[in-house]
C-alpha angles and dihedrals in degrees: 000000000000097000136132142179120203127185118192120183125178136153086269105040144018111203136173122186127186121184139176112195091197096053135116098252098269116157145185109179122171117171101143089248106101102198091044091052088053090053093048088051089055091048092054097041097049096039090049089233118142106226137180119184127183115180131172114183144161093277089157085074098039141289096270101097093043094051096043096045091047087055089051093050095046090048091050091048091050092050092049095046096048091052117181089350093238112171099007124129088234097200128071137173138179140177104205125191123200112175106290093358130082121179128181124208130187121177142175124201086217104140083238104105117210132149130206108178115177104174120146101200107183099206131054092220139038100197101314094332118112106230092209085072091070090074091042091056094048092046091054093043094049095043096050095035093052092237131153097215128186120183119179128178113217099177140355146118103182111084095209092050093047094051094042091048089052093053092046093047090051089048094051093046090048091050090056094046094050096048121105116260102227091205093053105024094144099042135086106238098238136084086226091065094234141058 
């Protein structure tokens, strides 16, 4: 079973993440940040990862610590659940359209974290959510998940659509990368023999 449970507690946040990489995309995400919960739901649903997130953070200050630390915890859970990466496809990519927006994602479960995030989000807020936190989430997720992650906006003028397309594109690429390669189901997908 490719499952993991991570608990991360600091002076700023208290977060628990449970994931099942071989799930059906069920989710129950409660961070206290409504738009962010909606994005985490998209991540789970379109990656077909079962995910439960419980986060309590210092929202009286702002959403930054909660969003970033949730990204850390989800990345750690992913890295733990995928294990030695034997049998996975390793790479995934997706061009995802959502109305006016189109976002491309390419990723590698390489254990070499790196983020390229080219999103031109036209507003500073979506509801009460600070759009600069989108990059903060993906940075934390990529770093602690050991993911080389490239996200590129091709089109878009609606902030909600751009961000949602980004989360869905990452999810679909992640789904492909995590799936078993039927031709190499017992091998680690690297000439080095480890990832």
